[in-house]
C-alpha positions as CSV (number, residue, x, y, z in Angstrom):
1,M,21.6,62.3,39.0
2,K,24.2,59.1,40.1
3,E,22.1,57.8,41.4
4,K,19.5,57.5,38.2
5,L,22.9,56.1,36.1
6,D,23.9,53.6,38.1
7,R,20.3,52.4,37.8
8,L,21.3,52.6,34.0
9,I,24.3,50.5,34.1
10,N,22.6,48.1,36.4
11,L,19.4,47.6,34.0
12,L,22.4,47.4,31.4
13,I,24.7,45.5,32.5
14,E,21.3,43.2,33.3
15,L,19.9,43.1,29.5
16,I,23.6,42.7,28.7
17,S,23.4,39.2,30.4
18,M,20.0,38.5,28.6
19,Y,21.8,39.1,24.9
20,Q,24.4,37.1,26.2
21,G,21.2,33.9,26.7
22,I,19.6,34.8,23.1
23,V,23.4,34.3,21.7
24,K,23.7,30.9,23.3
25,L,20.8,29.6,22.5
26,S,20.9,31.1,19.0
27,Q,24.2,28.9,18.5
28,N,22.2,25.9,20.4
29,K,19.5,26.5,17.6
30,R,23.2,26.5,14.8
31,G,24.0,23.3,16.3
32,V,20.6,21.5,15.7
33,L,19.8,22.7,12.1
34,V,22.6,21.6,11.2
35,S,22.5,18.6,12.6
36,G,19.3,17.6,10.6
37,G,17.2,19.0,13.3
38,N,15.7,17.9,16.1
39,P,11.6,19.6,16.2
40,K,11.0,19.3,19.3
41,E,14.5,20.8,20.9
42,L,14.4,23.7,18.0
43,E,10.5,24.2,19.9
44,L,12.3,24.3,23.2
45,I,15.3,26.4,22.3
46,T,12.5,28.8,20.7
47,K,10.2,28.8,24.0
48,Q,13.7,29.6,25.9
49,E,14.0,33.1,24.0
50,E,11.0,33.9,23.9
51,V,11.0,34.3,27.9
52,L,14.1,36.1,26.6
53,I,12.5,38.3,24.8
54,L,9.5,39.0,27.3
55,Q,12.4,39.6,30.3
56,I,14.1,41.9,27.8
57,A,11.5,43.7,27.1
58,K,9.6,44.2,30.2
59,I,13.4,45.9,31.3
60,E,13.2,48.1,28.4
61,K,10.4,49.3,29.8
62,V,12.1,50.6,33.1
63,R,14.9,51.8,31.4
64,E,13.2,54.0,29.0
65,S,11.6,55.5,32.0
66,I,15.1,56.2,34.1
67,I,16.2,58.1,30.6
68,K,12.9,59.4,30.2
69,E,14.1,61.1,34.0
70,I,17.5,61.7,33.7
71,I,16.4,64.5,30.2
72,T,13.7,65.7,32.8
73,A,16.4,65.9,35.4
74,H,18.7,68.3,32.4
75,N,16.1,69.7,31.0
76,L,17.7,68.4,27.0
77,N,15.4,68.7,24.3
78,C,15.6,64.9,23.1
79,E,12.9,62.6,23.5
80,T,16.0,59.4,24.0
81,L,19.4,60.3,24.7
82,T,22.2,57.5,23.4
83,L,25.3,56.0,25.5
84,T,27.3,58.4,23.8
85,Q,25.0,61.7,25.0
86,I,24.4,60.0,28.9
87,K,28.7,60.0,28.6
88,V,28.5,63.1,28.8
89,L,26.2,63.6,31.1
90,A,28.1,61.0,33.8
91,D,31.3,61.3,35.8
92,S,34.5,59.7,34.0
93,E,34.4,56.6,36.4
94,A,30.8,56.3,34.9
95,A,31.6,57.2,32.0
96,E,34.0,55.1,31.7
97,R,31.7,52.3,32.6
98,F,28.9,52.8,29.6
99,A,31.7,53.0,27.0
100,Q,32.4,48.9,28.6
101,I,28.6,49.1,28.2
102,S,28.7,49.9,25.3
103,D,31.7,48.1,23.2
104,K,29.5,45.2,24.8
105,L,26.6,45.7,23.5
106,N,27.4,46.2,20.0
107,T,29.8,43.2,20.2
108,I,27.0,41.4,21.6
109,V,24.1,42.9,18.5
110,A,27.3,41.5,15.3
111,E,27.3,38.2,17.0
112,L,23.8,37.9,17.2
113,S,22.7,39.1,13.8
114,T,25.9,37.2,12.6
115,L,23.8,34.1,14.2
116,N,20.4,35.1,12.8
117,E,22.0,35.3,9.8
118,A,23.6,32.2,9.3
119,N,20.2,29.8,11.0
120,T,17.8,32.2,8.6
121,K,19.7,30.3,5.5
122,L,20.1,26.7,7.5
123,L,16.6,27.0,7.9
124,Q,15.8,28.4,4.7
125,Q,18.0,24.6,3.1
126,A,16.2,22.7,5.1
127,M,12.8,24.3,3.6
128,N,14.2,24.2,0.6
129,F,14.0,20.3,1.0
130,I,11.3,19.6,2.6
131,N,9.5,21.0,-0.9
132,Y,12.5,18.7,-2.6
133,N,10.6,15.8,-0.8
134,I,7.3,16.9,-0.7
135,N,7.4,17.5,-5.2
136,I,9.0,14.7,-5.4
137,L,6.7,12.2,-3.7
138,A,3.4,14.1,-5.1
139,Q,4.8,13.6,-8.9
140,H,2.0,12.0,-11.6
141,A,3.2,9.4,-13.7
142,A,5.2,10.4,-17.3
143,D,2.9,10.4,-19.8
144,S,3.8,6.2,-21.8
145,T,5.8,6.6,-24.5
146,Y,5.3,3.5,-27.1
147,A,1.6,3.4,-28.6
148,P,-0.2,1.5,-31.1
149,Q,1.2,2.7,-35.1
150,G,-1.2,5.4,-35.7
151,Q,-3.1,6.3,-31.9
152,P,-2.2,8.7,-29.7
153,S,-0.7,7.3,-26.3
154,K,-3.2,6.7,-23.1
155,P,-2.2,9.0,-20.6
156,A,-0.9,7.0,-17.7
157,Q,-2.6,6.1,-14.5
158,A,-1.1,9.0,-11.8
159,R,0.3,7.4,-8.7
160,T,1.1,9.7,-5.9
161,F,2.2,9.2,-2.5
162,I,0.6,11.9,-1.2
163,D,-3.2,13.9,-0.5
164,Q,-1.6,16.7,-3.1
165,K,-5.3,18.7,-1.7
166,V,-3.3,19.5,1.3
Protein backbone atom coordinates (compact mmCIF):
# COMPACT_ATOMS: atom_id res chain seq x y z
CA MET A 1 0.00 0.00 0.00
CA LYS A 2 2.81 2.41 0.90
CA GLU A 3 4.33 1.84 -2.55
CA LYS A 4 1.06 2.87 -4.25
CA LEU A 5 0.76 5.97 -2.08
CA ASP A 6 4.37 6.92 -2.84
CA ARG A 7 3.75 6.52 -6.58
CA LEU A 8 0.65 8.66 -6.23
CA ILE A 9 2.58 11.35 -4.34
CA ASN A 10 5.28 11.39 -7.05
CA LEU A 11 2.64 11.70 -9.78
CA LEU A 12 0.91 14.53 -7.94
CA ILE A 13 4.21 16.36 -7.53
CA GLU A 14 4.81 15.95 -11.26
CA LEU A 15 1.30 17.32 -11.94
CA ILE A 16 2.01 20.32 -9.73
CA SER A 17 5.14 21.03 -11.75
CA MET A 18 3.21 20.88 -15.01
CA TYR A 19 0.40 23.07 -13.71
CA GLN A 20 3.00 25.59 -12.57
CA GLY A 21 4.30 25.55 -16.14
CA ILE A 22 0.81 26.33 -17.41
CA VAL A 23 0.57 29.20 -14.90
CA LYS A 24 3.85 30.65 -16.21
CA LEU A 25 2.63 30.32 -19.80
CA SER A 26 -0.65 32.02 -18.86
CA GLN A 27 1.31 34.88 -17.30
CA ASN A 28 3.37 35.17 -20.49
CA LYS A 29 0.16 35.13 -22.52
CA ARG A 30 -1.23 37.97 -20.40
CA GLY A 31 1.95 39.96 -21.03
CA VAL A 32 1.62 39.45 -24.77
CA LEU A 33 -2.05 40.44 -24.72
CA VAL A 34 -1.45 43.56 -22.62
CA SER A 35 1.40 44.75 -24.84
CA GLY A 36 -0.74 44.57 -27.95
CA GLY A 37 0.49 41.14 -28.72
CA ASN A 38 2.35 39.51 -31.50
CA PRO A 39 0.06 36.78 -32.89
CA LYS A 40 3.02 34.47 -33.51
CA GLU A 41 4.11 34.78 -29.89
CA LEU A 42 0.58 34.04 -28.75
CA GLU A 43 0.44 31.01 -31.04
CA LEU A 44 3.76 29.71 -29.69
CA ILE A 45 2.54 30.04 -26.09
CA THR A 46 -0.68 28.23 -26.98
CA LYS A 47 1.27 25.36 -28.56
CA GLN A 48 3.42 25.06 -25.43
CA GLU A 49 0.24 24.93 -23.34
CA GLU A 50 -1.14 22.17 -25.56
CA VAL A 51 2.01 20.09 -25.04
CA LEU A 52 1.73 20.45 -21.27
CA ILE A 53 -1.98 19.60 -21.34
CA LEU A 54 -1.27 16.41 -23.29
CA GLN A 55 1.42 15.43 -20.77
CA ILE A 56 -1.01 16.14 -17.92
CA ALA A 57 -3.61 13.91 -19.56
CA LYS A 58 -1.11 11.02 -19.67
CA ILE A 59 -0.21 11.48 -16.02
CA GLU A 60 -3.91 11.68 -15.11
CA LYS A 61 -4.51 8.26 -16.68
CA VAL A 62 -1.74 6.75 -14.59
CA ARG A 63 -3.08 8.54 -11.49
CA GLU A 64 -6.56 7.12 -12.12
CA SER A 65 -5.17 3.59 -12.41
CA ILE A 66 -3.32 3.98 -9.10
CA ILE A 67 -6.51 5.28 -7.47
CA LYS A 68 -8.39 2.22 -8.76
CA GLU A 69 -5.70 -0.02 -7.31
CA ILE A 70 -6.03 1.69 -3.93
CA ILE A 71 -9.83 1.37 -4.05
CA THR A 72 -9.52 -2.34 -4.87
CA ALA A 73 -6.88 -2.93 -2.18
CA HIS A 74 -9.11 -1.38 0.50
CA ASN A 75 -12.42 -2.82 -0.81
CA LEU A 76 -13.94 0.66 -1.00
CA ASN A 77 -17.36 1.28 -2.56
CA CYS A 78 -16.55 4.35 -4.61
CA GLU A 79 -15.28 5.14 -8.08
CA THR A 80 -12.79 7.85 -7.14
CA LEU A 81 -11.01 9.04 -4.05
CA THR A 82 -10.31 12.60 -3.02
CA LEU A 83 -7.03 13.64 -1.45
CA THR A 84 -8.86 14.04 1.85
CA GLN A 85 -10.08 10.43 1.70
CA ILE A 86 -6.61 9.22 0.75
CA LYS A 87 -5.09 11.08 3.73
CA VAL A 88 -7.26 8.95 6.02
CA LEU A 89 -5.86 5.75 4.48
CA ALA A 90 -2.23 6.88 4.68
CA ASP A 91 0.19 6.95 7.58
CA SER A 92 0.91 10.28 9.27
CA GLU A 93 3.95 11.12 7.13
CA ALA A 94 2.16 10.42 3.84
CA ALA A 95 -0.97 12.17 5.12
CA GLU A 96 1.09 15.31 5.75
CA ARG A 97 2.55 15.14 2.24
CA PHE A 98 -0.96 14.75 0.77
CA ALA A 99 -2.10 17.78 2.77
CA GLN A 100 0.77 19.86 1.38
CA ILE A 101 0.07 18.65 -2.15
CA SER A 102 -3.62 19.43 -1.75
CA ASP A 103 -2.85 22.98 -0.56
CA LYS A 104 -0.42 23.53 -3.42
CA LEU A 105 -2.89 22.24 -6.02
CA ASN A 106 -5.65 24.48 -4.63
CA THR A 107 -3.35 27.51 -4.80
CA ILE A 108 -2.31 26.74 -8.38
CA VAL A 109 -5.89 26.15 -9.52
CA ALA A 110 -7.02 29.45 -7.97
CA GLU A 111 -4.15 31.34 -9.62
CA LEU A 112 -4.78 29.67 -12.97
CA SER A 113 -8.48 30.48 -12.77
CA THR A 114 -7.72 34.16 -12.11
CA LEU A 115 -5.23 34.29 -14.99
CA ASN A 116 -7.66 32.59 -17.37
CA GLU A 117 -10.40 35.08 -16.48
CA ALA A 118 -8.05 38.03 -17.07
CA ASN A 119 -6.78 36.57 -20.36
CA THR A 120 -10.35 35.92 -21.52
CA LYS A 121 -11.28 39.55 -20.83
CA LEU A 122 -8.19 40.80 -22.63
CA LEU A 123 -8.93 38.61 -25.65
CA GLN A 124 -12.54 39.83 -25.68
CA GLN A 125 -11.39 43.46 -25.57
CA ALA A 126 -8.97 42.82 -28.42
CA MET A 127 -11.74 41.20 -30.48
CA ASN A 128 -14.09 44.12 -29.76
CA PHE A 129 -11.39 46.56 -30.88
CA ILE A 130 -10.77 44.61 -34.07
CA ASN A 131 -14.49 44.40 -34.84
CA TYR A 132 -14.89 48.13 -34.19
CA ASN A 133 -12.08 48.94 -36.62
CA ILE A 134 -13.50 46.60 -39.24
CA ASN A 135 -16.90 48.27 -38.91
CA ILE A 136 -15.37 51.73 -39.31
CA LEU A 137 -13.41 50.67 -42.38
CA ALA A 138 -16.42 48.97 -43.92
CA GLN A 139 -18.94 51.80 -43.39
CA HIS A 140 -20.82 53.13 -46.38
CA ALA A 141 -20.68 56.84 -47.13
CA ALA A 142 -23.67 58.76 -45.78
CA ASP A 143 -26.32 60.23 -48.06
CA SER A 144 -25.79 63.83 -49.09
CA THR A 145 -27.37 66.35 -46.78
CA TYR A 146 -28.38 68.88 -49.44
CA ALA A 147 -30.25 68.34 -52.73
CA PRO A 148 -31.71 70.77 -55.27
CA GLN A 149 -35.06 72.14 -54.15
CA GLY A 150 -37.94 69.76 -54.74
CA GLN A 151 -35.74 66.81 -55.71
CA PRO A 152 -34.90 63.88 -53.50
CA SER A 153 -31.23 63.46 -52.69
CA LYS A 154 -29.32 60.82 -54.62
CA PRO A 155 -27.76 58.07 -52.61
CA ALA A 156 -24.02 58.56 -52.34
CA GLN A 157 -21.67 56.16 -54.01
CA ALA A 158 -20.69 53.54 -51.48
CA ARG A 159 -17.02 53.66 -50.60
CA THR A 160 -15.41 50.88 -48.69
CA PHE A 161 -11.86 49.98 -47.90
CA ILE A 162 -12.41 46.25 -47.59
CA ASP A 163 -14.62 43.64 -49.15
CA GLN A 164 -17.85 43.30 -47.17
CA LYS A 165 -18.56 39.77 -48.35
CA VAL A 166 -16.22 38.30 -45.74
